[in-house]
mmCIF file of the C-alpha atoms, coordinates in Angstrom:
data_MODEL
# 
_entry.id   MODEL 
# 
loop_
_atom_site.group_PDB 
_atom_site.id 
_atom_site.type_symbol 
_atom_site.label_atom_id 
_atom_site.label_alt_id 
_atom_site.label_comp_id 
_atom_site.label_asym_id 
_atom_site.label_entity_id 
_atom_site.label_seq_id 
_atom_site.pdbx_PDB_ins_code 
_atom_site.Cartn_x 
_atom_site.Cartn_y 
_atom_site.Cartn_z 
_atom_site.occupancy 
_atom_site.B_iso_or_equiv 
_atom_site.pdbx_formal_charge 
_atom_site.auth_seq_id 
_atom_site.auth_comp_id 
_atom_site.auth_asym_id 
_atom_site.auth_atom_id 
_atom_site.pdbx_PDB_model_num 
ATOM 1   C CA . UNK A 1 1   ? 23.149  14.078  3.261   1.00 0.00 ? 1   UNK A CA 1 
ATOM 2   C CA . UNK A 1 2   ? 21.324  12.294  0.435   1.00 0.00 ? 2   UNK A CA 1 
ATOM 3   C CA . UNK A 1 3   ? 24.606  10.890  -0.830  1.00 0.00 ? 3   UNK A CA 1 
ATOM 4   C CA . UNK A 1 4   ? 25.365  9.523   2.634   1.00 0.00 ? 4   UNK A CA 1 
ATOM 5   C CA . UNK A 1 5   ? 21.974  7.805   2.719   1.00 0.00 ? 5   UNK A CA 1 
ATOM 6   C CA . UNK A 1 6   ? 22.589  6.276   -0.699  1.00 0.00 ? 6   UNK A CA 1 
ATOM 7   C CA . UNK A 1 7   ? 26.021  5.031   0.382   1.00 0.00 ? 7   UNK A CA 1 
ATOM 8   C CA . UNK A 1 8   ? 24.520  3.548   3.542   1.00 0.00 ? 8   UNK A CA 1 
ATOM 9   C CA . UNK A 1 9   ? 21.871  1.673   1.581   1.00 0.00 ? 9   UNK A CA 1 
ATOM 10  C CA . UNK A 1 10  ? 24.398  0.490   -0.985  1.00 0.00 ? 10  UNK A CA 1 
ATOM 11  C CA . UNK A 1 11  ? 26.535  -0.899  1.843   1.00 0.00 ? 11  UNK A CA 1 
ATOM 12  C CA . UNK A 1 12  ? 23.669  -3.280  2.676   1.00 0.00 ? 12  UNK A CA 1 
ATOM 13  C CA . UNK A 1 13  ? 23.240  -4.278  -0.978  1.00 0.00 ? 13  UNK A CA 1 
ATOM 14  C CA . UNK A 1 14  ? 23.315  -7.905  -2.029  1.00 0.00 ? 14  UNK A CA 1 
ATOM 15  C CA . UNK A 1 15  ? 23.535  -8.666  -5.796  1.00 0.00 ? 15  UNK A CA 1 
ATOM 16  C CA . UNK A 1 16  ? 22.024  -12.148 -5.434  1.00 0.00 ? 16  UNK A CA 1 
ATOM 17  C CA . UNK A 1 17  ? 19.085  -10.822 -3.426  1.00 0.00 ? 17  UNK A CA 1 
ATOM 18  C CA . UNK A 1 18  ? 18.716  -7.941  -5.896  1.00 0.00 ? 18  UNK A CA 1 
ATOM 19  C CA . UNK A 1 19  ? 18.260  -10.443 -8.698  1.00 0.00 ? 19  UNK A CA 1 
ATOM 20  C CA . UNK A 1 20  ? 15.597  -12.328 -6.734  1.00 0.00 ? 20  UNK A CA 1 
ATOM 21  C CA . UNK A 1 21  ? 13.753  -9.117  -5.830  1.00 0.00 ? 21  UNK A CA 1 
ATOM 22  C CA . UNK A 1 22  ? 13.821  -7.930  -9.443  1.00 0.00 ? 22  UNK A CA 1 
ATOM 23  C CA . UNK A 1 23  ? 11.895  -11.043 -10.414 1.00 0.00 ? 23  UNK A CA 1 
ATOM 24  C CA . UNK A 1 24  ? 9.602   -10.972 -7.397  1.00 0.00 ? 24  UNK A CA 1 
ATOM 25  C CA . UNK A 1 25  ? 8.574   -7.357  -8.028  1.00 0.00 ? 25  UNK A CA 1 
ATOM 26  C CA . UNK A 1 26  ? 8.058   -7.933  -11.763 1.00 0.00 ? 26  UNK A CA 1 
ATOM 27  C CA . UNK A 1 27  ? 10.641  -5.579  -13.249 1.00 0.00 ? 27  UNK A CA 1 
ATOM 28  C CA . UNK A 1 28  ? 10.744  -7.203  -16.694 1.00 0.00 ? 28  UNK A CA 1 
ATOM 29  C CA . UNK A 1 29  ? 9.676   -5.377  -19.838 1.00 0.00 ? 29  UNK A CA 1 
ATOM 30  C CA . UNK A 1 30  ? 5.900   -4.992  -19.915 1.00 0.00 ? 30  UNK A CA 1 
ATOM 31  C CA . UNK A 1 31  ? 5.534   -5.928  -16.227 1.00 0.00 ? 31  UNK A CA 1 
ATOM 32  C CA . UNK A 1 32  ? 4.174   -3.605  -13.552 1.00 0.00 ? 32  UNK A CA 1 
ATOM 33  C CA . UNK A 1 33  ? 7.589   -2.942  -11.987 1.00 0.00 ? 33  UNK A CA 1 
ATOM 34  C CA . UNK A 1 34  ? 9.451   -2.328  -15.239 1.00 0.00 ? 34  UNK A CA 1 
ATOM 35  C CA . UNK A 1 35  ? 12.401  0.016   -14.778 1.00 0.00 ? 35  UNK A CA 1 
ATOM 36  C CA . UNK A 1 36  ? 12.820  -0.574  -11.051 1.00 0.00 ? 36  UNK A CA 1 
ATOM 37  C CA . UNK A 1 37  ? 16.417  -1.163  -9.946  1.00 0.00 ? 37  UNK A CA 1 
ATOM 38  C CA . UNK A 1 38  ? 17.096  -3.162  -6.784  1.00 0.00 ? 38  UNK A CA 1 
ATOM 39  C CA . UNK A 1 39  ? 20.140  -3.089  -4.538  1.00 0.00 ? 39  UNK A CA 1 
ATOM 40  C CA . UNK A 1 40  ? 19.073  -6.185  -2.614  1.00 0.00 ? 40  UNK A CA 1 
ATOM 41  C CA . UNK A 1 41  ? 18.600  -4.489  0.756   1.00 0.00 ? 41  UNK A CA 1 
ATOM 42  C CA . UNK A 1 42  ? 16.349  -6.150  3.342   1.00 0.00 ? 42  UNK A CA 1 
ATOM 43  C CA . UNK A 1 43  ? 13.399  -4.161  4.724   1.00 0.00 ? 43  UNK A CA 1 
ATOM 44  C CA . UNK A 1 44  ? 14.744  -4.059  8.324   1.00 0.00 ? 44  UNK A CA 1 
ATOM 45  C CA . UNK A 1 45  ? 18.045  -2.698  6.988   1.00 0.00 ? 45  UNK A CA 1 
ATOM 46  C CA . UNK A 1 46  ? 16.217  -0.073  4.931   1.00 0.00 ? 46  UNK A CA 1 
ATOM 47  C CA . UNK A 1 47  ? 14.243  0.878   8.030   1.00 0.00 ? 47  UNK A CA 1 
ATOM 48  C CA . UNK A 1 48  ? 17.433  1.312   10.049  1.00 0.00 ? 48  UNK A CA 1 
ATOM 49  C CA . UNK A 1 49  ? 18.796  3.685   7.400   1.00 0.00 ? 49  UNK A CA 1 
ATOM 50  C CA . UNK A 1 50  ? 15.500  5.596   7.393   1.00 0.00 ? 50  UNK A CA 1 
ATOM 51  C CA . UNK A 1 51  ? 15.766  6.142   11.152  1.00 0.00 ? 51  UNK A CA 1 
ATOM 52  C CA . UNK A 1 52  ? 19.309  7.398   10.780  1.00 0.00 ? 52  UNK A CA 1 
ATOM 53  C CA . UNK A 1 53  ? 18.357  9.957   8.126   1.00 0.00 ? 53  UNK A CA 1 
ATOM 54  C CA . UNK A 1 54  ? 14.882  10.956  9.350   1.00 0.00 ? 54  UNK A CA 1 
ATOM 55  C CA . UNK A 1 55  ? 15.743  14.660  9.310   1.00 0.00 ? 55  UNK A CA 1 
ATOM 56  C CA . UNK A 1 56  ? 15.830  14.866  5.499   1.00 0.00 ? 56  UNK A CA 1 
ATOM 57  C CA . UNK A 1 57  ? 13.699  17.657  4.029   1.00 0.00 ? 57  UNK A CA 1 
ATOM 58  C CA . UNK A 1 58  ? 10.753  17.104  1.688   1.00 0.00 ? 58  UNK A CA 1 
ATOM 59  C CA . UNK A 1 59  ? 12.914  18.412  -1.158  1.00 0.00 ? 59  UNK A CA 1 
ATOM 60  C CA . UNK A 1 60  ? 15.497  15.750  -0.410  1.00 0.00 ? 60  UNK A CA 1 
ATOM 61  C CA . UNK A 1 61  ? 12.814  13.073  -0.169  1.00 0.00 ? 61  UNK A CA 1 
ATOM 62  C CA . UNK A 1 62  ? 11.443  14.151  -3.553  1.00 0.00 ? 62  UNK A CA 1 
ATOM 63  C CA . UNK A 1 63  ? 14.886  13.582  -5.073  1.00 0.00 ? 63  UNK A CA 1 
ATOM 64  C CA . UNK A 1 64  ? 15.027  10.091  -3.580  1.00 0.00 ? 64  UNK A CA 1 
ATOM 65  C CA . UNK A 1 65  ? 11.477  9.272   -4.637  1.00 0.00 ? 65  UNK A CA 1 
ATOM 66  C CA . UNK A 1 66  ? 12.070  10.283  -8.232  1.00 0.00 ? 66  UNK A CA 1 
ATOM 67  C CA . UNK A 1 67  ? 15.022  7.918   -8.634  1.00 0.00 ? 67  UNK A CA 1 
ATOM 68  C CA . UNK A 1 68  ? 15.016  4.415   -10.106 1.00 0.00 ? 68  UNK A CA 1 
ATOM 69  C CA . UNK A 1 69  ? 16.428  2.587   -7.081  1.00 0.00 ? 69  UNK A CA 1 
ATOM 70  C CA . UNK A 1 70  ? 13.604  0.835   -5.273  1.00 0.00 ? 70  UNK A CA 1 
ATOM 71  C CA . UNK A 1 71  ? 15.120  0.785   -1.807  1.00 0.00 ? 71  UNK A CA 1 
ATOM 72  C CA . UNK A 1 72  ? 15.836  4.519   -1.981  1.00 0.00 ? 72  UNK A CA 1 
ATOM 73  C CA . UNK A 1 73  ? 12.165  5.212   -2.712  1.00 0.00 ? 73  UNK A CA 1 
ATOM 74  C CA . UNK A 1 74  ? 11.129  2.830   0.058   1.00 0.00 ? 74  UNK A CA 1 
ATOM 75  C CA . UNK A 1 75  ? 13.499  4.531   2.481   1.00 0.00 ? 75  UNK A CA 1 
ATOM 76  C CA . UNK A 1 76  ? 12.119  7.950   1.505   1.00 0.00 ? 76  UNK A CA 1 
ATOM 77  C CA . UNK A 1 77  ? 8.569   6.772   2.194   1.00 0.00 ? 77  UNK A CA 1 
ATOM 78  C CA . UNK A 1 78  ? 9.575   5.308   5.551   1.00 0.00 ? 78  UNK A CA 1 
ATOM 79  C CA . UNK A 1 79  ? 11.103  8.670   6.495   1.00 0.00 ? 79  UNK A CA 1 
ATOM 80  C CA . UNK A 1 80  ? 7.969   10.455  5.261   1.00 0.00 ? 80  UNK A CA 1 
ATOM 81  C CA . UNK A 1 81  ? 5.710   8.201   7.353   1.00 0.00 ? 81  UNK A CA 1 
ATOM 82  C CA . UNK A 1 82  ? 7.865   8.827   10.413  1.00 0.00 ? 82  UNK A CA 1 
ATOM 83  C CA . UNK A 1 83  ? 7.775   12.584  9.800   1.00 0.00 ? 83  UNK A CA 1 
ATOM 84  C CA . UNK A 1 84  ? 3.994   12.416  9.527   1.00 0.00 ? 84  UNK A CA 1 
ATOM 85  C CA . UNK A 1 85  ? 3.688   10.563  12.815  1.00 0.00 ? 85  UNK A CA 1 
ATOM 86  C CA . UNK A 1 86  ? 5.823   13.153  14.612  1.00 0.00 ? 86  UNK A CA 1 
ATOM 87  C CA . UNK A 1 87  ? 4.229   16.244  13.019  1.00 0.00 ? 87  UNK A CA 1 
ATOM 88  C CA . UNK A 1 88  ? 1.562   18.695  14.156  1.00 0.00 ? 88  UNK A CA 1 
ATOM 89  C CA . UNK A 1 89  ? -1.666  19.096  12.163  1.00 0.00 ? 89  UNK A CA 1 
ATOM 90  C CA . UNK A 1 90  ? -0.271  21.798  9.861   1.00 0.00 ? 90  UNK A CA 1 
ATOM 91  C CA . UNK A 1 91  ? 2.765   19.766  8.871   1.00 0.00 ? 91  UNK A CA 1 
ATOM 92  C CA . UNK A 1 92  ? 0.698   16.589  8.544   1.00 0.00 ? 92  UNK A CA 1 
ATOM 93  C CA . UNK A 1 93  ? -1.422  18.328  5.923   1.00 0.00 ? 93  UNK A CA 1 
ATOM 94  C CA . UNK A 1 94  ? 1.734   19.418  4.089   1.00 0.00 ? 94  UNK A CA 1 
ATOM 95  C CA . UNK A 1 95  ? 3.078   15.844  4.132   1.00 0.00 ? 95  UNK A CA 1 
ATOM 96  C CA . UNK A 1 96  ? -0.215  14.437  2.840   1.00 0.00 ? 96  UNK A CA 1 
ATOM 97  C CA . UNK A 1 97  ? -0.238  16.976  0.000   1.00 0.00 ? 97  UNK A CA 1 
ATOM 98  C CA . UNK A 1 98  ? 3.347   16.018  -0.804  1.00 0.00 ? 98  UNK A CA 1 
ATOM 99  C CA . UNK A 1 99  ? 2.363   12.328  -0.828  1.00 0.00 ? 99  UNK A CA 1 
ATOM 100 C CA . UNK A 1 100 ? -0.594  12.910  -3.142  1.00 0.00 ? 100 UNK A CA 1 
ATOM 101 C CA . UNK A 1 101 ? 1.510   14.980  -5.537  1.00 0.00 ? 101 UNK A CA 1 
ATOM 102 C CA . UNK A 1 102 ? 4.066   12.181  -5.786  1.00 0.00 ? 102 UNK A CA 1 
ATOM 103 C CA . UNK A 1 103 ? 1.933   9.048   -6.075  1.00 0.00 ? 103 UNK A CA 1 
ATOM 104 C CA . UNK A 1 104 ? 3.557   8.284   -9.436  1.00 0.00 ? 104 UNK A CA 1 
ATOM 105 C CA . UNK A 1 105 ? 6.684   7.375   -7.476  1.00 0.00 ? 105 UNK A CA 1 
ATOM 106 C CA . UNK A 1 106 ? 4.779   5.169   -5.004  1.00 0.00 ? 106 UNK A CA 1 
ATOM 107 C CA . UNK A 1 107 ? 4.776   2.616   -7.763  1.00 0.00 ? 107 UNK A CA 1 
ATOM 108 C CA . UNK A 1 108 ? 5.037   -0.882  -6.382  1.00 0.00 ? 108 UNK A CA 1 
ATOM 109 C CA . UNK A 1 109 ? 2.897   -2.786  -3.939  1.00 0.00 ? 109 UNK A CA 1 
ATOM 110 C CA . UNK A 1 110 ? 5.353   -2.714  -1.038  1.00 0.00 ? 110 UNK A CA 1 
ATOM 111 C CA . UNK A 1 111 ? 5.791   1.054   -1.409  1.00 0.00 ? 111 UNK A CA 1 
ATOM 112 C CA . UNK A 1 112 ? 2.022   1.477   -1.191  1.00 0.00 ? 112 UNK A CA 1 
ATOM 113 C CA . UNK A 1 113 ? 1.551   -0.975  1.661   1.00 0.00 ? 113 UNK A CA 1 
ATOM 114 C CA . UNK A 1 114 ? 4.230   0.614   3.858   1.00 0.00 ? 114 UNK A CA 1 
ATOM 115 C CA . UNK A 1 115 ? 2.958   4.160   3.407   1.00 0.00 ? 115 UNK A CA 1 
ATOM 116 C CA . UNK A 1 116 ? -0.694  4.602   2.370   1.00 0.00 ? 116 UNK A CA 1 
ATOM 117 C CA . UNK A 1 117 ? -2.471  3.827   5.635   1.00 0.00 ? 117 UNK A CA 1 
ATOM 118 C CA . UNK A 1 118 ? 0.279   5.397   7.751   1.00 0.00 ? 118 UNK A CA 1 
ATOM 119 C CA . UNK A 1 119 ? 0.110   8.731   5.941   1.00 0.00 ? 119 UNK A CA 1 
ATOM 120 C CA . UNK A 1 120 ? -3.044  9.282   3.896   1.00 0.00 ? 120 UNK A CA 1 
ATOM 121 C CA . UNK A 1 121 ? -5.291  6.889   5.820   1.00 0.00 ? 121 UNK A CA 1 
ATOM 122 C CA . UNK A 1 122 ? -4.265  8.134   9.235   1.00 0.00 ? 122 UNK A CA 1 
ATOM 123 C CA . UNK A 1 123 ? -4.772  11.744  8.146   1.00 0.00 ? 123 UNK A CA 1 
ATOM 124 C CA . UNK A 1 124 ? -8.265  11.104  6.774   1.00 0.00 ? 124 UNK A CA 1 
ATOM 125 C CA . UNK A 1 125 ? -9.702  9.211   9.745   1.00 0.00 ? 125 UNK A CA 1 
ATOM 126 C CA . UNK A 1 126 ? -11.741 12.221  10.910  1.00 0.00 ? 126 UNK A CA 1 
ATOM 127 C CA . UNK A 1 127 ? -11.848 14.120  7.582   1.00 0.00 ? 127 UNK A CA 1 
ATOM 128 C CA . UNK A 1 128 ? -13.579 14.112  4.213   1.00 0.00 ? 128 UNK A CA 1 
ATOM 129 C CA . UNK A 1 129 ? -12.533 10.989  2.334   1.00 0.00 ? 129 UNK A CA 1 
ATOM 130 C CA . UNK A 1 130 ? -13.557 11.928  -1.206  1.00 0.00 ? 130 UNK A CA 1 
ATOM 131 C CA . UNK A 1 131 ? -9.931  11.794  -2.394  1.00 0.00 ? 131 UNK A CA 1 
ATOM 132 C CA . UNK A 1 132 ? -9.934  8.034   -1.763  1.00 0.00 ? 132 UNK A CA 1 
ATOM 133 C CA . UNK A 1 133 ? -12.908 7.575   -4.071  1.00 0.00 ? 133 UNK A CA 1 
ATOM 134 C CA . UNK A 1 134 ? -11.156 9.601   -6.748  1.00 0.00 ? 134 UNK A CA 1 
ATOM 135 C CA . UNK A 1 135 ? -8.062  7.426   -6.384  1.00 0.00 ? 135 UNK A CA 1 
ATOM 136 C CA . UNK A 1 136 ? -10.203 4.264   -6.476  1.00 0.00 ? 136 UNK A CA 1 
ATOM 137 C CA . UNK A 1 137 ? -11.375 5.248   -9.958  1.00 0.00 ? 137 UNK A CA 1 
ATOM 138 C CA . UNK A 1 138 ? -7.911  6.221   -11.201 1.00 0.00 ? 138 UNK A CA 1 
ATOM 139 C CA . UNK A 1 139 ? -6.391  4.662   -14.308 1.00 0.00 ? 139 UNK A CA 1 
ATOM 140 C CA . UNK A 1 140 ? -3.209  4.301   -12.278 1.00 0.00 ? 140 UNK A CA 1 
ATOM 141 C CA . UNK A 1 141 ? -2.866  0.883   -10.655 1.00 0.00 ? 141 UNK A CA 1 
ATOM 142 C CA . UNK A 1 142 ? -0.959  2.203   -7.644  1.00 0.00 ? 142 UNK A CA 1 
ATOM 143 C CA . UNK A 1 143 ? -3.423  4.997   -6.913  1.00 0.00 ? 143 UNK A CA 1 
ATOM 144 C CA . UNK A 1 144 ? -6.212  2.418   -6.826  1.00 0.00 ? 144 UNK A CA 1 
ATOM 145 C CA . UNK A 1 145 ? -4.179  0.317   -4.398  1.00 0.00 ? 145 UNK A CA 1 
ATOM 146 C CA . UNK A 1 146 ? -3.454  3.414   -2.283  1.00 0.00 ? 146 UNK A CA 1 
ATOM 147 C CA . UNK A 1 147 ? -7.212  4.058   -2.047  1.00 0.00 ? 147 UNK A CA 1 
ATOM 148 C CA . UNK A 1 148 ? -8.050  0.685   -0.496  1.00 0.00 ? 148 UNK A CA 1 
ATOM 149 C CA . UNK A 1 149 ? -4.880  0.230   1.607   1.00 0.00 ? 149 UNK A CA 1 
ATOM 150 C CA . UNK A 1 150 ? -5.429  3.678   3.139   1.00 0.00 ? 150 UNK A CA 1 
ATOM 151 C CA . UNK A 1 151 ? -8.614  2.327   4.713   1.00 0.00 ? 151 UNK A CA 1 
ATOM 152 C CA . UNK A 1 152 ? -6.515  0.020   6.908   1.00 0.00 ? 152 UNK A CA 1 
ATOM 153 C CA . UNK A 1 153 ? -6.156  3.024   9.227   1.00 0.00 ? 153 UNK A CA 1 
ATOM 154 C CA . UNK A 1 154 ? -9.954  3.209   9.497   1.00 0.00 ? 154 UNK A CA 1 
ATOM 155 C CA . UNK A 1 155 ? -10.261 -0.538  10.056  1.00 0.00 ? 155 UNK A CA 1 
ATOM 156 C CA . UNK A 1 156 ? -7.857  -0.339  12.987  1.00 0.00 ? 156 UNK A CA 1 
ATOM 157 C CA . UNK A 1 157 ? -10.278 2.207   14.456  1.00 0.00 ? 157 UNK A CA 1 
ATOM 158 C CA . UNK A 1 158 ? -13.286 -0.084  13.808  1.00 0.00 ? 158 UNK A CA 1 
ATOM 159 C CA . UNK A 1 159 ? -14.593 2.117   10.985  1.00 0.00 ? 159 UNK A CA 1 
ATOM 160 C CA . UNK A 1 160 ? -15.555 -0.035  8.012   1.00 0.00 ? 160 UNK A CA 1 
ATOM 161 C CA . UNK A 1 161 ? -17.841 1.990   5.734   1.00 0.00 ? 161 UNK A CA 1 
ATOM 162 C CA . UNK A 1 162 ? -15.125 3.233   3.405   1.00 0.00 ? 162 UNK A CA 1 
ATOM 163 C CA . UNK A 1 163 ? -13.442 -0.164  3.127   1.00 0.00 ? 163 UNK A CA 1 
ATOM 164 C CA . UNK A 1 164 ? -16.791 -1.587  2.069   1.00 0.00 ? 164 UNK A CA 1 
ATOM 165 C CA . UNK A 1 165 ? -17.630 1.190   -0.409  1.00 0.00 ? 165 UNK A CA 1 
ATOM 166 C CA . UNK A 1 166 ? -14.199 1.250   -2.027  1.00 0.00 ? 166 UNK A CA 1 
ATOM 167 C CA . UNK A 1 167 ? -14.142 -2.552  -2.254  1.00 0.00 ? 167 UNK A CA 1 
ATOM 168 C CA . UNK A 1 168 ? -17.469 -2.292  -4.093  1.00 0.00 ? 168 UNK A CA 1 
ATOM 169 C CA . UNK A 1 169 ? -15.904 0.157   -6.552  1.00 0.00 ? 169 UNK A CA 1 
ATOM 170 C CA . UNK A 1 170 ? -13.037 -2.281  -7.108  1.00 0.00 ? 170 UNK A CA 1 
ATOM 171 C CA . UNK A 1 171 ? -15.204 -5.381  -7.606  1.00 0.00 ? 171 UNK A CA 1 
ATOM 172 C CA . UNK A 1 172 ? -14.662 -5.301  -11.361 1.00 0.00 ? 172 UNK A CA 1 
ATOM 173 C CA . UNK A 1 173 ? -10.966 -4.455  -11.216 1.00 0.00 ? 173 UNK A CA 1 
ATOM 174 C CA . UNK A 1 174 ? -9.057  -6.972  -13.297 1.00 0.00 ? 174 UNK A CA 1 
ATOM 175 C CA . UNK A 1 175 ? -5.612  -6.504  -11.754 1.00 0.00 ? 175 UNK A CA 1 
ATOM 176 C CA . UNK A 1 176 ? -4.678  -9.159  -9.217  1.00 0.00 ? 176 UNK A CA 1 
ATOM 177 C CA . UNK A 1 177 ? -2.780  -6.613  -7.080  1.00 0.00 ? 177 UNK A CA 1 
ATOM 178 C CA . UNK A 1 178 ? -6.018  -4.708  -6.571  1.00 0.00 ? 178 UNK A CA 1 
ATOM 179 C CA . UNK A 1 179 ? -8.020  -7.866  -5.971  1.00 0.00 ? 179 UNK A CA 1 
ATOM 180 C CA . UNK A 1 180 ? -5.477  -9.009  -3.375  1.00 0.00 ? 180 UNK A CA 1 
ATOM 181 C CA . UNK A 1 181 ? -5.469  -5.614  -1.645  1.00 0.00 ? 181 UNK A CA 1 
ATOM 182 C CA . UNK A 1 182 ? -9.266  -5.379  -1.446  1.00 0.00 ? 182 UNK A CA 1 
ATOM 183 C CA . UNK A 1 183 ? -9.541  -8.976  -0.246  1.00 0.00 ? 183 UNK A CA 1 
ATOM 184 C CA . UNK A 1 184 ? -6.877  -8.339  2.365   1.00 0.00 ? 184 UNK A CA 1 
ATOM 185 C CA . UNK A 1 185 ? -8.681  -5.256  3.717   1.00 0.00 ? 185 UNK A CA 1 
ATOM 186 C CA . UNK A 1 186 ? -11.992 -7.146  3.815   1.00 0.00 ? 186 UNK A CA 1 
ATOM 187 C CA . UNK A 1 187 ? -10.262 -9.940  5.732   1.00 0.00 ? 187 UNK A CA 1 
ATOM 188 C CA . UNK A 1 188 ? -8.856  -7.400  8.202   1.00 0.00 ? 188 UNK A CA 1 
ATOM 189 C CA . UNK A 1 189 ? -12.353 -5.979  8.616   1.00 0.00 ? 189 UNK A CA 1 
ATOM 190 C CA . UNK A 1 190 ? -13.662 -9.489  9.254   1.00 0.00 ? 190 UNK A CA 1 
ATOM 191 C CA . UNK A 1 191 ? -11.068 -10.081 11.973  1.00 0.00 ? 191 UNK A CA 1 
ATOM 192 C CA . UNK A 1 192 ? -12.660 -7.202  13.860  1.00 0.00 ? 192 UNK A CA 1 
ATOM 193 C CA . UNK A 1 193 ? -16.288 -7.660  12.814  1.00 0.00 ? 193 UNK A CA 1 
ATOM 194 C CA . UNK A 1 194 ? -17.130 -10.989 11.220  1.00 0.00 ? 194 UNK A CA 1 
ATOM 195 C CA . UNK A 1 195 ? -20.770 -9.974  10.715  1.00 0.00 ? 195 UNK A CA 1 
ATOM 196 C CA . UNK A 1 196 ? -19.757 -7.062  8.486   1.00 0.00 ? 196 UNK A CA 1 
ATOM 197 C CA . UNK A 1 197 ? -17.590 -9.346  6.360   1.00 0.00 ? 197 UNK A CA 1 
ATOM 198 C CA . UNK A 1 198 ? -20.363 -11.942 6.022   1.00 0.00 ? 198 UNK A CA 1 
ATOM 199 C CA . UNK A 1 199 ? -22.824 -9.215  5.073   1.00 0.00 ? 199 UNK A CA 1 
ATOM 200 C CA . UNK A 1 200 ? -20.463 -8.012  2.341   1.00 0.00 ? 200 UNK A CA 1 
ATOM 201 C CA . UNK A 1 201 ? -19.807 -11.537 1.087   1.00 0.00 ? 201 UNK A CA 1 
ATOM 202 C CA . UNK A 1 202 ? -23.478 -12.502 1.000   1.00 0.00 ? 202 UNK A CA 1 
ATOM 203 C CA . UNK A 1 203 ? -24.189 -9.428  -1.101  1.00 0.00 ? 203 UNK A CA 1 
ATOM 204 C CA . UNK A 1 204 ? -21.240 -9.645  -3.479  1.00 0.00 ? 204 UNK A CA 1 
ATOM 205 C CA . UNK A 1 205 ? -19.578 -13.071 -3.522  1.00 0.00 ? 205 UNK A CA 1 
ATOM 206 C CA . UNK A 1 206 ? -21.213 -14.104 -6.802  1.00 0.00 ? 206 UNK A CA 1 
ATOM 207 C CA . UNK A 1 207 ? -19.491 -11.242 -8.639  1.00 0.00 ? 207 UNK A CA 1 
ATOM 208 C CA . UNK A 1 208 ? -16.256 -10.983 -6.661  1.00 0.00 ? 208 UNK A CA 1 
ATOM 209 C CA . UNK A 1 209 ? -13.087 -11.903 -8.573  1.00 0.00 ? 209 UNK A CA 1 
ATOM 210 C CA . UNK A 1 210 ? -11.668 -15.204 -7.371  1.00 0.00 ? 210 UNK A CA 1 
ATOM 211 C CA . UNK A 1 211 ? -8.514  -13.664 -5.922  1.00 0.00 ? 211 UNK A CA 1 
ATOM 212 C CA . UNK A 1 212 ? -10.385 -10.986 -3.963  1.00 0.00 ? 212 UNK A CA 1 
ATOM 213 C CA . UNK A 1 213 ? -12.812 -13.564 -2.606  1.00 0.00 ? 213 UNK A CA 1 
ATOM 214 C CA . UNK A 1 214 ? -10.068 -16.026 -1.685  1.00 0.00 ? 214 UNK A CA 1 
ATOM 215 C CA . UNK A 1 215 ? -8.185  -13.395 0.293   1.00 0.00 ? 215 UNK A CA 1 
ATOM 216 C CA . UNK A 1 216 ? -11.347 -12.132 2.001   1.00 0.00 ? 216 UNK A CA 1 
ATOM 217 C CA . UNK A 1 217 ? -12.456 -15.553 3.270   1.00 0.00 ? 217 UNK A CA 1 
ATOM 218 C CA . UNK A 1 218 ? -9.017  -16.786 4.346   1.00 0.00 ? 218 UNK A CA 1 
ATOM 219 C CA . UNK A 1 219 ? -9.833  -16.768 8.064   1.00 0.00 ? 219 UNK A CA 1 
ATOM 220 C CA . UNK A 1 220 ? -13.341 -18.214 7.816   1.00 0.00 ? 220 UNK A CA 1 
ATOM 221 C CA . UNK A 1 221 ? -14.177 -21.804 8.676   1.00 0.00 ? 221 UNK A CA 1 
ATOM 222 C CA . UNK A 1 222 ? -13.889 -24.628 6.160   1.00 0.00 ? 222 UNK A CA 1 
ATOM 223 C CA . UNK A 1 223 ? -17.636 -24.823 5.467   1.00 0.00 ? 223 UNK A CA 1 
ATOM 224 C CA . UNK A 1 224 ? -17.980 -21.072 4.930   1.00 0.00 ? 224 UNK A CA 1 
ATOM 225 C CA . UNK A 1 225 ? -15.025 -21.074 2.574   1.00 0.00 ? 225 UNK A CA 1 
ATOM 226 C CA . UNK A 1 226 ? -16.493 -23.941 0.576   1.00 0.00 ? 226 UNK A CA 1 
ATOM 227 C CA . UNK A 1 227 ? -19.864 -22.172 0.363   1.00 0.00 ? 227 UNK A CA 1 
ATOM 228 C CA . UNK A 1 228 ? -18.453 -18.937 -1.008  1.00 0.00 ? 228 UNK A CA 1 
ATOM 229 C CA . UNK A 1 229 ? -16.006 -20.613 -3.377  1.00 0.00 ? 229 UNK A CA 1 
ATOM 230 C CA . UNK A 1 230 ? -18.563 -22.963 -4.902  1.00 0.00 ? 230 UNK A CA 1 
ATOM 231 C CA . UNK A 1 231 ? -19.342 -20.463 -7.660  1.00 0.00 ? 231 UNK A CA 1 
ATOM 232 C CA . UNK A 1 232 ? -15.960 -21.203 -9.238  1.00 0.00 ? 232 UNK A CA 1 
# 
């Protein structure tokens, strides 16, 4: 069944798009996506394949995740997120444990963004969240991004404490992909509770990295933006 999935994805492949995606996702030597191989499959096409093969076992998904082809890993994570959504509490826990054991394969920003909040975040809404704080302090770039993106599930439920606390942990993070992610989550928080965003900004804007701050204030008025950006 795995081979059929791979053939299906390959059928949607586009060499020209693959070349563009390889540059976009920084696959050159020394870049964060080094080693990733792209087929050039569009996300909606990958999603359609995921729906077709959503009965794959966790063992099969592990085989897909551990491969070099980006769209195969993305497809595996889409299937995993769908399995999580359809599962009972016992199987949800098993899927979350599987996800946490395989974070080394969730190793580009789109893979994180299409899975973290839908699996780990959703599971932790009413549970102990200490694992997110451990991930936020990880040496692994993608685990740090998983920690903050997972809080999107909380934000959608108007729970902001963990977004705020993890963003505070990440204030000194030098990687732009972490700064963008934290700023994005703060912006999403602000869309639901502008006062909470302003409170965070007033406390931290002087030490926030430019990218994080720029993303966080994107939806504020012109005067507010100018006020917070004046430090640069």
